[in-house]
C-alpha positions as CSV (number, residue, x, y, z in Angstrom):
1,M,-73.9,-94.8,119.0
2,I,-70.6,-96.2,120.3
3,R,-68.2,-94.3,122.5
4,V,-64.7,-94.9,121.2
5,Q,-63.0,-92.5,123.6
6,D,-64.0,-90.0,126.2
7,N,-65.2,-87.3,123.8
8,L,-65.4,-89.4,120.5
9,F,-68.4,-91.3,119.3
10,V,-69.2,-93.2,116.1
11,G,-72.7,-93.8,114.9
12,T,-75.1,-94.7,112.1
13,E,-77.7,-92.7,110.3
14,S,-80.1,-93.3,113.1
15,D,-77.8,-91.4,115.4
16,C,-77.8,-88.3,113.2
17,R,-78.5,-85.2,115.2
18,R,-77.7,-81.5,115.0
19,G,-74.6,-80.1,116.5
20,D,-75.1,-77.8,119.5
21,G,-73.1,-76.3,122.3
22,T,-72.3,-79.8,123.6
23,W,-72.0,-81.8,120.4
24,A,-70.1,-81.3,117.2
25,V,-71.4,-83.7,114.5
26,V,-69.6,-84.9,111.4
27,H,-72.2,-86.2,108.9
28,A,-70.1,-88.5,106.7
29,C,-72.7,-89.4,104.2
30,K,-73.8,-87.8,100.9
31,H,-77.4,-89.0,101.3
32,P,-79.3,-87.8,103.2
33,C,-77.2,-85.4,105.2
34,H,-74.9,-83.5,102.7
35,A,-77.6,-83.4,100.1
36,A,-80.3,-82.1,102.5
37,A,-78.0,-79.5,104.0
38,V,-76.8,-78.1,100.6
39,G,-80.2,-78.6,99.0
40,Y,-79.8,-81.0,96.0
41,S,-80.9,-84.4,94.9
42,G,-78.9,-86.7,92.7
43,S,-75.5,-85.2,92.1
44,L,-74.0,-81.8,92.8
45,P,-71.8,-80.1,90.2
46,S,-68.2,-80.5,91.2
47,G,-67.6,-76.8,90.9
48,H,-70.2,-76.0,93.5
49,R,-68.6,-74.2,96.6
50,N,-70.0,-76.8,98.9
51,Y,-69.3,-79.8,96.7
52,L,-67.1,-81.6,99.2
53,V,-67.9,-80.1,102.6
54,F,-70.5,-77.8,104.1
55,E,-69.9,-76.5,107.6
56,N,-72.7,-74.9,109.6
57,G,-71.9,-74.1,113.2
58,D,-71.3,-77.4,115.0
59,D,-72.1,-79.5,112.0
60,L,-69.8,-80.7,109.2
61,M,-71.6,-82.4,106.3
62,L,-69.3,-84.4,104.0
63,N,-70.1,-85.4,100.4
64,I,-68.5,-88.8,100.9
65,I,-69.6,-92.2,99.5
66,D,-67.9,-95.6,100.0
67,P,-66.9,-96.9,96.6
68,P,-64.7,-99.9,96.0
69,I,-62.3,-97.8,94.0
70,P,-61.0,-94.7,95.9
71,L,-62.6,-91.5,94.7
72,F,-61.8,-89.4,97.8
73,K,-60.3,-85.9,97.7
74,P,-57.6,-84.7,100.1
75,E,-59.5,-81.5,100.8
76,L,-62.4,-83.5,102.4
77,F,-60.0,-85.1,104.9
78,A,-58.2,-81.9,105.6
79,A,-61.6,-80.2,106.4
80,F,-62.6,-83.0,108.6
81,L,-59.3,-83.0,110.6
82,S,-59.5,-79.2,111.0
83,F,-63.1,-79.3,112.2
84,A,-62.6,-82.2,114.5
85,K,-59.5,-80.7,116.1
86,R,-61.1,-77.2,116.5
87,K,-64.4,-78.5,118.0
88,T,-62.8,-80.9,120.5
89,E,-60.4,-78.1,121.6
90,E,-63.5,-76.0,122.2
91,G,-64.7,-78.8,124.5
92,R,-67.4,-80.4,122.3
93,L,-68.2,-84.1,122.2
94,L,-67.5,-85.3,118.7
95,L,-70.0,-87.6,116.9
96,I,-69.0,-89.0,113.5
97,H,-71.7,-90.9,111.7
98,C,-72.3,-92.4,108.3
99,N,-75.1,-94.5,107.0
100,Q,-74.1,-97.9,108.6
101,G,-71.4,-96.8,111.1
102,E,-69.0,-99.5,109.8
103,S,-66.6,-97.8,107.2
104,R,-66.6,-94.1,106.6
105,A,-67.3,-92.8,110.2
106,P,-65.0,-95.2,112.0
107,S,-62.3,-94.5,109.4
108,L,-62.5,-90.8,110.1
109,A,-62.4,-91.6,113.9
110,L,-59.3,-93.7,113.3
111,L,-57.7,-90.8,111.4
112,F,-58.6,-88.4,114.2
113,L,-57.2,-90.6,116.9
114,A,-53.9,-91.2,115.1
115,K,-53.3,-87.7,113.6
116,V,-54.9,-85.3,116.1
117,V,-54.9,-86.8,119.6
118,D,-52.0,-89.4,119.2
119,A,-54.1,-92.0,120.9
120,I,-53.1,-94.7,118.4
121,P,-50.0,-95.2,116.3
122,D,-49.7,-92.8,113.4
123,D,-46.8,-94.4,111.5
124,S,-49.0,-96.3,109.1
125,Y,-52.7,-97.0,108.4
126,A,-52.0,-100.7,109.1
127,S,-50.6,-100.1,112.6
128,A,-53.3,-97.5,113.4
129,R,-56.0,-100.0,112.4
130,V,-54.7,-102.7,114.7
131,D,-55.0,-100.5,117.7
132,F,-58.2,-98.9,116.5
133,E,-60.0,-102.3,116.2
134,K,-59.3,-102.8,119.9
135,L,-61.4,-99.7,120.6
136,F,-63.9,-100.3,117.8
137,P,-64.2,-104.0,117.0
138,A,-67.1,-103.4,114.5
139,Y,-64.8,-101.6,112.1
140,R,-65.5,-102.9,108.6
141,P,-63.9,-100.5,106.1
142,G,-64.7,-100.7,102.5
143,R,-62.0,-101.5,100.0
144,G,-61.9,-98.0,98.6
145,I,-61.3,-96.2,101.9
146,Q,-58.8,-98.8,103.0
147,A,-56.8,-98.3,99.8
148,Y,-57.0,-94.5,100.1
149,L,-55.9,-94.4,103.7
150,N,-53.1,-96.8,103.1
151,A,-51.8,-95.0,100.0
152,N,-52.2,-91.5,101.5
153,W,-51.4,-92.0,105.2
154,Q,-48.2,-90.0,105.3
155,A,-49.9,-87.1,103.4
156,F,-52.2,-86.4,106.3
157,G,-49.3,-85.4,108.5
158,D,-50.1,-84.3,112.0
159,A,-53.2,-82.1,112.3
């Protein structure tokens, strides 16, 4: 687990833990976290009420993979930003983890720092990335998430 800022941490699957009164945890991985929490194996029907996100107390499980072609849905990012903002305002430490801790989780951390706490530039993904990499040099975003964030940056607005 790497501390990116006072209350923001990015981790890998080995850092997975349950949220509690101190920690809020964003599980940015379809397998094993989202699948286990919602109770499915393989794929979940897209009409399922928890298809993209499942929030349970201080845990937010995201049905997010890291494909080379962007398949992301805006609702997933909106749910993440809302959860992260609410939980940090409640005083929770925020852990965002994915399987390897290089692409999805740090991309969400970058988005949070730019759009919620104004800790890095929010005028473009490119400028936010330059400053974020100073805080998190291990950032290795996949092509799909880079393309999605670059193309949809302005749509995120300010959370």
